[in-house]
C-alpha positions as CSV (number, residue, x, y, z in Angstrom):
1,Q,56.1,12.4,61.6
2,V,58.1,11.9,64.8
3,Q,57.1,8.8,67.3
4,L,58.5,8.3,70.4
5,V,57.6,5.4,72.8
6,E,58.5,5.1,76.5
7,S,59.6,2.3,78.4
8,G,60.7,0.6,81.4
9,G,58.7,2.2,83.6
10,G,57.1,0.3,87.2
11,L,57.1,0.8,90.7
12,V,60.0,-0.2,92.7
13,Q,61.0,0.3,96.2
14,T,63.2,2.9,97.3
15,G,67.3,2.7,96.2
16,G,66.1,0.4,94.2
17,S,67.2,1.1,89.9
18,L,65.2,1.3,86.6
19,R,66.3,1.7,82.7
20,L,63.8,3.9,80.7
21,S,63.8,3.1,77.1
22,C,62.6,5.6,73.9
23,A,62.2,4.1,70.8
24,A,62.1,6.5,68.3
25,S,60.6,6.0,64.2
26,G,59.5,8.2,61.2
27,R,61.2,11.5,60.9
28,T,63.8,10.9,64.1
29,F,65.9,13.8,63.4
30,S,68.6,11.4,64.2
31,R,71.7,14.0,64.6
32,N,69.9,16.2,66.5
33,A,69.9,16.0,71.3
34,M,67.3,14.2,72.6
35,G,66.3,14.2,76.4
36,W,64.3,13.4,79.4
37,F,62.1,15.2,81.1
38,R,59.7,14.3,84.3
39,Q,56.4,15.4,85.6
40,A,55.1,15.1,89.2
41,P,51.0,15.7,89.9
42,G,51.0,19.2,90.3
43,K,54.7,20.4,89.6
44,E,56.3,21.7,86.6
45,R,58.2,19.5,84.4
46,E,61.2,18.9,85.0
47,F,64.9,18.6,83.0
48,V,66.5,15.4,83.6
49,A,69.0,14.9,81.3
50,A,70.0,15.5,77.6
51,V,72.4,13.7,75.2
52,S,73.7,14.7,71.6
53,W,73.6,12.4,68.7
54,S,77.9,11.8,69.9
55,G,76.9,10.7,73.2
56,V,77.5,14.2,74.8
57,R,75.2,15.7,77.5
58,T,74.6,19.4,76.0
59,S,73.5,20.1,79.6
60,P,74.5,19.2,83.1
61,Y,72.8,16.6,85.2
62,P,70.6,18.9,87.5
63,N,71.6,18.5,91.3
64,S,67.7,16.4,91.9
65,V,69.4,13.3,89.8
66,K,73.1,13.8,89.9
67,G,75.5,11.1,90.2
68,R,72.3,8.7,89.8
69,F,70.5,8.8,85.8
70,T,72.7,8.5,83.1
71,I,71.5,9.0,80.0
72,S,72.6,7.0,76.8
73,R,72.1,7.0,73.4
74,D,72.5,4.0,70.5
75,N,72.0,5.6,67.1
76,A,72.1,2.8,65.1
77,K,69.1,1.5,66.8
78,N,67.2,4.8,67.3
79,M,67.1,4.2,71.2
80,V,67.6,6.6,74.0
81,Y,67.8,5.1,77.6
82,L,67.9,6.4,81.1
83,Q,69.5,4.5,83.6
84,M,68.0,5.4,87.5
85,N,69.8,4.2,90.1
86,S,69.7,5.0,94.3
87,L,65.8,5.9,93.4
88,K,64.1,8.2,95.7
89,P,60.4,8.4,96.3
90,E,61.1,12.4,95.3
91,D,61.4,10.5,91.6
92,T,58.4,9.6,91.3
93,A,57.1,11.0,88.6
94,V,56.3,10.6,84.2
95,Y,58.8,10.5,82.6
96,Y,59.4,11.6,78.9
97,C,61.5,11.6,76.2
98,A,61.7,14.1,73.7
99,V,64.0,14.7,70.0
100,G,65.5,18.3,70.4
101,A,64.8,20.8,68.0
102,T,68.9,21.2,67.3
103,L,71.7,19.1,67.1
104,Y,72.8,20.4,71.4
105,S,68.8,21.4,72.5
106,G,69.6,21.0,76.5
107,S,67.3,21.9,79.3
108,D,64.4,24.0,78.0
109,Y,61.5,22.5,77.0
110,N,60.7,25.2,74.1
111,D,63.9,23.4,72.4
112,Y,62.2,20.0,71.6
113,I,59.9,19.1,69.1
114,A,58.4,15.9,69.8
115,W,57.6,14.0,72.6
116,G,56.4,10.4,73.7
117,Q,53.3,9.5,75.9
118,G,55.3,8.7,79.2
119,T,55.7,6.5,81.4
120,Q,54.8,6.2,84.8
121,V,58.2,5.7,87.3
122,T,56.7,5.1,91.6
123,V,59.4,5.0,94.5
124,S,57.6,3.5,97.1
125,S,59.2,4.2,100.5
């Protein structure tokens, strides 16, 4: 019922920036939180950021991205964004956006009910 499509990934040099976008369609649960997670090869899924409908973060940014990444959303466009600055090789992963099951879903991936296909981000050293 809900479709999420990520875009904006690619190859970038260390220190560069990317802006990921997530477009939601169908039954969007528009009032619910939305989040970003990432998964590197051989590693577990990692929480990146989450935001409520009102634009307030529902969980703190993890230390791995704090000060470099910013989540935002445009409810009128059913879009969620992840601005990534000062990228590091450690940021290399597939990035997924997700729709929360609740208004304030945060860092637990079990609190999300729909996921996008992912977009690859590769940061070269």
